[in-house]
N, C-alpha and C positions, 0 to 999 in steps of 0.2 A: 752505343747502348740504348734500345729502345726506352724512351718513356715510358713508365710503368703507372697509369689511373690516375691522368692527372686531368683535372680540368681546361685549362689552357696553355698551349706549346704558344709560347713565343720565339719566329725564327728571327738571326739576327743574317739578313743575307747581302752577299757582294753586291756592289765591290766596297766595302765601308772599311776603313781605314783598321787595318790589324790591331794597331798598337796603343789604341785606347780603347775604354768603352763608350756604349752609349748612352746617351745622358735621356733619350727618350725610353730606352728600354729600362733604365735605372729608375727614373720616376714611375713608370708603370708596376715594378715590384710591390714598392708599397703600397700604390694603391690596389691594388689587388688581393694582399692579403687584407686590408683593410674591409673589403666586400667579401671574404671568406672564398676569394678565387682560388684554388690551388693551381698552381702553374711551375714552370718549367724553360728553360734559355735553351734553344737551338743552336749549334752555332755554324750556318750554311756556308757562312765568308771564309773559316776557316777549311773548311771540306772542301771549298774551291781551289783554295791555295795549296793542299794538297795534293788535288789533282792536278793544275794547272804547274805548278811551282811556285815557290814564296819571290822571286824578283821579277818574276812574268807578270804575276798577280800585282804588286806591287808598281810596275809601270803603267797597265792598265787604269788601275783607281787613280793612278796619278792624273793621268791622259783629260786632256780636254773634256767636259761632258757632253760637248753636245759635239763630237764625233760621233756618239753615240754607240763604238765600237763596243762597251762593256754589255750593251744593252744588245746589240747583233749576236753577238757570242751563245745567248740562250735562247734567240728567236726562233731555231731552230728546235728549241726542245720542249719551245710554248708553244709553236704553232709547226707541228710532225709536216702538216698537208704542203707545205712551201717547201720547195728544192731547188733553192740558191746554192751554187757553190760556194767553198770559202771564198772564190774570187769574187760575191755578189755584191758587196760593198762598192758603189762608186764612187773613186774620187775625185773623178771629173766635178762632182756635185759637192764638193767642198771647196773653203777660200783659202787660199794660199799656204797661211799660218798653219790651217788645219791639215791640207793636204801633205805638207812635210811630215807636220809630226807623225801621221799615221803612216804615209811611207815609210819612214823609219820603224816603227814597229813590225810594219809587213814585212820590210826588208831582214831584222834579225830575228823575228820570230813565225813569219807567214805560215811556214808550215804546219807549227804548234799550233797557233790559232784556227787553222781549218783543224786538224786532229781535234780539236778542244769542241768547235762549233758543231760540227759531226756528230762526236761521241762521248764527247768526254762531259758537255752538260748536261747528258742526258742521263748519265751514272754521277753525277753530283745529286741530280734531283731523286735520281733511285736512292741515293744516302741517305740525302735529307728525309725524305719520306720514310725509310725505315727506321729511321728516330723519332717519329711520329706515332709513330705505333701504338702507345699507347694516349694520346690527346683526346678529349671532347671533343675541342675545337682546335683551334689557328690560327693565329694571326701574325701578319707577315709585316716586316718594315718597306718603306717603299718612300725613299729620300732618293735623289738623282741616282739613273742609272740602275735602281735596286725595282725597277716592276718589271722589269720583262724576266730574270730571274725567278720573282717571286711567283708570275704566271705559267710559267714552268715547272716549279716545285708542285704549285698547287693544283696542276692539270692532272698531276699521276698523282697525287694523293686522291684527288674526285674520285678518278679512273678506280682506284683500288678501296676505297675507303666512300662512296656515295654519299652517306650519310652527316659523314666530317661537316660541319662547318666552319668556314673560311674567312676571314676578313682583313680588310687591306687601312691601313692607314698610314700619313704622310705626307711631305710636298709632293710627291708626284704622281696623289691620287687627291688633288683637294679641289674642289670646284666641279668643273664641268670635265676634267678628265677623269675624275674617280666614276660620275655617270656616265662616261664614255666608256670605261672600263666594264662596268657590266655589262652595257650591250655587246662588246666585243669579246667577252670571256665570259660565258655562262655556268661556267665553273667556280667566281666566285660569287657569296654569297649576299656582303654587305663591307661597303666603304665608308668609315667613322670622319667625317667633316668635323673638323677643330681640334681642341685640346683635350686631352685625356679628363683632366679633374674636374671638367662640369657636364659630363654625359658617360662615363666609361661605364658607372654601375647599371645603367639602364638597357647599356648597349650588351653588359655580359648576362644578363637576364635572357633576353631574347637569345644571345648567340647560345649559351647552353641551355636552352629551351625550359628555362623559369617561368616564362612570360611567355602566352601567344604572338605578340607584334611588338615591337620595339615603341617604348612611352618614354624617346627622346628623339627630336625635332633632329639630330645631328647625327641621323645614320641615312644613307641611304642603303635599301636592300631589296632583296629580290622575293617577291611575294610567292605565296602557294604556286600561283598560274606560272610562275617564270618571271611574269610584267617585272618593273623597275621601278621601288617607289622612290622618290628623289627626296632627299633630305631638305627638310624646311629652313633650316639656319645651320649657322658656323657655331661651333662652342669656344669661347674665351673664357680665359679665366681674367676676372678682374681684380680680385685680392694675391697677388702673386706670393704673399704671406703663405697663403693657403698650401700650395703646391709642396709635396714632402718633399726630403734630400735624398737624393737619389740615392740606390743602393746598387752598388758594380761587385758586390762579394761574384757572382756567376763567371762573371769576364775573368775577374781574378785569380778563380781558383780553373778556369780553363783551360788559361797557360799553362799549367803544370800538370794536367790533367792526360791520359792518355788518347782522348780525342784530338789531341792537337800537336800527336807525336809528328818529327819530324821536322816542326816549323822551328824557329829560331825568332820567336818575335816577344819581344817585353814589353811590358806598359810602359808609353813614354810620357805620359800626361794626364791628370785626372779633370773633364770638363767640368764647368759649372754653368749654371743659368742665372744670370743675376738681374734679367731685363727682357722682356719680349715686346717685339715692333722694333717701331725705330722714332724716335721722337722728331728729330728732322724733316726725315718722310709725312711724317702727320701733319705738319708744317709747308712744306714743301718736296712733294713725293720726287725724287731723280728719276727720271724721264725713264732710263734702258734700267731700271729694276725693279727686278720685283721677286727680289727673296723674301719679302713677307709674307706673301701669299695673300691670303683672304684675314691676316694678321695685323693690319699696318699699325693697328693703335697701339699706343706705347703705355704701358704698364711694368714697373720694377717692385722690388721687392726692397724692404728696407734696408738701412746700412745694418745697422744691429745684424738682422738675418743673416746678409750673406757671409757679414763678418765670422758670425760663431759658424756658420755652413762651410766656410772657407778652412779653417784652422781643424772642425771637424772629418772632413776630409783628405786633408795631408795627413791627421792622423792617422784615420782608419785603413788608408793604402799606404801611406807611409812616403809620399810621394809629396816632394818641394814644387812639384812644375804642377801649374794649376790653369787649365785655358778655360777663358771666359766664352760662350759662346752666345753672346749680344751680338745683334746687328750695330749696338753704339750701345757705350761705358754709358749709365744715369749721371747726366752733367753732376745732379748734386752731390755725386759721390766722392767728386774731388774735394770736399770741403767737410766730410761724413765718413768715409770708409777707409778713400786713403789714407789719410793720417790716423786712424785708427790703424790701422795696417803698420804704418812705417814706427809707432809708436810701440810695436808687440814685442819686438826686437828676432824679429825671425829671420830666417832668409828664403824669402820663398822667392821662386819665380814663375810670374804671371804671366799673361796673355790677355790682350782687349784690345777691340777694337774702338775706335774714337771717328770724330770730328776730324777733319785737316786743319782747322783751325786753332790748332792747339796755341797756348801763350806758356810764356815762360814758367810761370809759377805751378800750372797745368803741368807740364816736363816734369817740373821737379819734386810735383805728389808721387806721377807715373814711379821717379826710381827712387825714391822714397819709402814707398808703398812695396819697393820689390816688384813691381813691374818694370819686365827686360824687353819683352816684344809689344809693338802697337801695332795695328794694322788701319792705318789711317785710309781714309776713305780720299784718295787724291784726285787719281783715274786721268787727270792731264795737267800738263805746263801751260797752257792755254786760257787764258782768259773769254775768248769766243766759247771757244768747246767747253768751259766750265761751266759756260751761260745757259748755251745748249742741253747741258745737264740740268740744270734749276739745281745744281751741285750748289751755292750758297758761300763759295768760297773764289778768291782767286788765286794768281798762278803763285801770285810773291806770298800768298797765305801759305801756300801748300808749301815753298820753299822752304820758307823760315820753318815747317814743322821739320822738314827733313835735318833742315841745319841743328835745332835743337834735340832732336834725336840723339846727333850723332855726340851733341857737347855732354850729353847729359849718359852716355853710355848705353842707348836703349835703340833694341833693333826694329826699324820701320821694316814691313812687308807691305809691300806697294803695288798698283799695276799703272799699267800705262795701255787705254783705249782709244779706236780712232774711227776715223768711218760714219760721223755721228751724219744724220740727215742738216745741211744746211752747213756742214764744216767746210771751210776751204783749204785750198792746197796750202796758200800764207799763214793757217793753222798750224800744219803739219812742217812747215819748212822753218816758223820761229822759231819750234821748239828744240828741232835737230840742231838748229843755229844754237840756240841754246845750252843745251846737255855740256859741250866740254866744258863752259865755267862750274861745271856741277861735278866734276866728276870723283872731288871728294867727298862725295856724298855716297850712300849705299842707295846703286841702282834698283833699277824698278824688275818685276818678274814682266813677261809679256813683249814685245805688245804684243794687243789682241787686236782686232776688227770688235768693235758692237754688236751686240746680239740681241735682239728682241726678245725678250720674256715672257712670259704670261703675268700678268697681277701687273704690267710694270704701264707706264702709261702709252708708251709708244702702243703697245699692245690694243689698252680700251679705250685709249682717244687720239688713233694712227694719223687723222688727217690735221689735227691742232698740229701736229709736228712732223708734214708735209710728205705724210708716207702714204700713198695710195691704194697701196695693195699688200699685204700679208699673205706669205704661205710658209703652212708648215716644211722646217727643214727637210730638204730633199732624203735627208739618211732616214728619216722613220719610213718611208715605204719598202727600206730593205726590214725594217722590224717588225711592222705591224699588218697582217692582210688584210686593210681596209680601207677603205674608200678615199676619196677625200674631203670629202664632209665629217667624216668621222677623225681623220688624222688630224684634221683643224681643232677638233674635243681633245683631243689625247697628247697634242704634243706641248711642250714648254718652250721648243725655242723655233723661234720662224724668221725666215729670211724676208728681206723687204725687195716685192718684186718691181714694183715701181715707187717710185718717190717725185712728186713735185719740187722738193727742193733736195738738189745732187750733194753729193759728198765730195770728198777730196779725191783726187786722180789717183792710178795704180803709183805712175811714178814718184809726184809728191808722197805717197805711203811708204815707197823703199828708201827714198830717201831717211825720213822719216826712223823705219824698222834697222837700219844701217847704223844709225847714230845713237839707238838705244842700244844695238848690238856690241857696239864696240864700248862703249860706255861700262856693260856686264863685264867683257872682255877685260877691263881694266882691274875689275872688282874679282877675277877669277883665281884661284888656287895657283899659287905659283910667282904670280904676276905683280910687279914694282908695286907696293902701294899709292895710290895717287892720295897726295895729299896737300892742304891748305890751313896751314897758320899762320896766327902771328903771335910776335913777342912785342912785349915792353922794356923800352929801354930808356934810360934817362933822356927824355929831351926826345925821343925818335919813337917808330915802332917800323920792327923789321918782321915784313910776311915771305917765310918760306913756301913756294910755291912747285909743287911737283904734280900737279895736277898732268899734266900731258905727258904722254910717251918720249923716254931718253931726253926727257929736255928740265932740269932744275932752275927756278932762276929767284934770286931775292931782292924783294921789292924795298926799299929804307924810306920811311916818312916820315917827314916832319911836318911843325906845324898846321894848318889846318887840313891841309889833306889827314896825317895822324890823329886829330882828335876828332874828324867824322869817321873817319872807319872803329875808332873805339867808341864812338857815338851809337854806332850802327851793329852793335850786337843782336836788336828785335828791330823789327821791321819801323819804320818810322816816316810820318807827314814827310813832306819837303817844307810843307808851309811851318810847318815844328823844325824846322832845322832852322831854318829863315829865321823865326823866333827866337832859337835860341842863340845863333852866333852870330846874329844883328847884321850881316852883311850880305844880304840875297845873292847880289850878283858875284861876291868871293867864293859863295857857298856851291854856287852853282858852276862856277871854273876847278875848285877843288871836285866837285862830283863827277864832272866828264871828265877828269883827269885820271881818277879813280876807275872809271868807267873804261876808259880805252885798256889798262891794262887788266883788265875783268877783276875785279876785287870786289862789285857793289853788283848788286844788281835794281835796277829803276825803272821801275813801270809807267812811269810820267803823276805819279801819284805820292807815292811812297818805296822808298828806300829802304833794301837791307844788305848788312855785309857779307862774304860770301866764306872770310875763312871763319876758322875756329881759332878758339883759343887758346895758345898754349898745353898742352897736353902737362899733366901735373903728377908725379906718381910714375904713372903706367906709361912706356912711350910709346910714341904713335904710332908702330907698328902692331905691336900687342892690341891698345887699344881697338886698330880695326877689326882685329880678328874678334873683336865682340859679332861683329856683324857677318862674317866671312864664315857661311857654313856652305854654302851653295850657290851660284847663281842658277836658277830651275833652264831647262835646256827646253822643256816645254813651252809653247805661248799660253801662258796665263790663265790663272783659274778665275776668269773674267772676275771683276769688281769683287768677290768673294773671298770674300773668303778668299785671297793669295792661297799659296799651297795649304793657303788657309785654313790651321782649323778654323778657316776664316767665317764660315755659315754661324750664322745664328742661327738658336734652334726655337721652337715652338711647339712643344709635345702635344702629340695627337694621342690615338688610342692604340698608335701600334708605332709610330716612328717620325722624325723629323728628321729637317735640314743636318746633316753631321753624321749621321748614323752609319 
């Protein structure tokens, strides 16, 4: 049904997740209400799913963003002057992991994908434009894989209604990317740079022609003569408590409306945002990470505000599952927000991202507060690789986090990356050798080769990290009809062309991936559960070891070996063990004995025991079901945000990560 006499249409574009509302659009609604701007939401993602089919939509949306298949599917509709056939996307320009994923999709759905690109995408764009009939201005979400779909709809809209003004916003049009879009897509009028709370009112005055020129420095726009006037700054909200509570009512209502007919979609979770930026990144920017874009500075809501917001969202939308879209939980919440949630007596199911050096009291605080899923930024089990990333953690700390999560019944969603400049074969082969010891702990998604993202240190200071030349991913050539110079400004992902610091060999990478996939197979549904538990007896400890396929071992420990294992539930320094037990030689001998049967991990500085305490109440196979939902087949959603809602949000005028 076409919109009737509305100031602004907010268009939620493919390829967003259909089963949850958009936090960015949710925040925009109360802001627009306070500015006196009438608005409605058009769900272009649902219209796309109706055209291409729900299962295929979900498969495309869940794929690796750097494969660019979702963008390519709309490229002919956005740029009809291009004439590649459905075979135009070049498999040989992808890495092995991405090539396998794309081959699988093309094998299963190649004909349907070609038909959608040649005709379906244009049909979807036409349906969206029909719904925009009564809007005086239109704003599009442009998170990852949403830019080209937005350009396709906007172009058709401008062909039919040249007078309507079109605004873009979101992670895929930040900084140079947004300015480049204005250069290659003359049908776009403006791109908002920053967070909506600080400049949206002035943007709306110009967009709706209430003022002759923009009075905000956060807007790149097209002047009357067609030239591009670039934004002078990026808008960041410093008082997070000033951000409104998101309004998700249009999404909830849409699920049962005739416009969602034929789609069996329910709301799986309610997103919330308690902070923006990254407190660790502000101190030590992870070398590969560009997720925060121009908003790296860390800002958090007060614990009281978040507590009220979480309970209000849960009550308003009758949902116990609340997903934090932060890049990292504010550290102070462990002593403020989480105890308050624990004392509420509610059975919430909360998901949060966290740094990977969690301690026992922090993991316990997560559990008591109802945090059931965490995304710790683990990324590697090699000290050297973690140092190359500037992660600020060690491999043994990462493993301690996995072990604590298992102990407290929390699912860790984590990723393994490889191929960093300066990473060696030894870094990968050591991880491959380590993995069988860890089969009783939840496996990673992936593994995935590291990507160079815009806004990451690899991108803005490549030489410092041994990168001599970067180039936009080759796939962008099949998406945008642009020169190499323009592609360098449009691209979010980049390939390393040449490097002075080589990465690991293909042989080492293959061994690493094989070991990781074997770990994942052990956790596949129907497999015998890999377990490692210790049980206390009078004067001895029994360890039941089922980590290895078709093998069940029992280790009975006495004396110093038993005492040491019981003391190693938490990572402990070797010097502390010497002081605690008083005989360094005997301690070292006992540690070597425990290491031979792979019951501990010893990095030379500290030691951690690998067995989990015997499960109480819930048997071990049921405890394992806390974690086993599925092991993703696609190679990772790199460091993000995992099949994550893993992306942190920083609402812009139109959209942000995770929409």
